[in-house]
Steps between C-alpha positions, in 0.01 A plus 500: 500500500283202427152556647467132584811499720421823685378415848566130447695463824370590843726518805413578858688657785417457866294817466606715207880528494789274413853549629816286486322200350303451821141603546461821700229748597439831328727784619761256639828399340746222591283347776257209515127586516293544816176433317432263210177576313560381142403155376781254440740665746639287783324614819800392710698801372307713751638286784836676448355850459747778416799265504768655274597312185812537287486693173679400181752777572574350842547159344733633229723665762572161653693384191 
């Protein structure tokens, strides 16, 4: 792997986990975060804390 490209992209989760394409907190899956501590993450996500979100599998079942 090219040493220049390694670590060239930095992403943030609401805390330290990412699930379903939505930011989430560590140790939680398929829900919106209760706490947003990372820079660049929309703080309003915490307004809907623990609200379930659809997974890609759920979306594929609707076809």
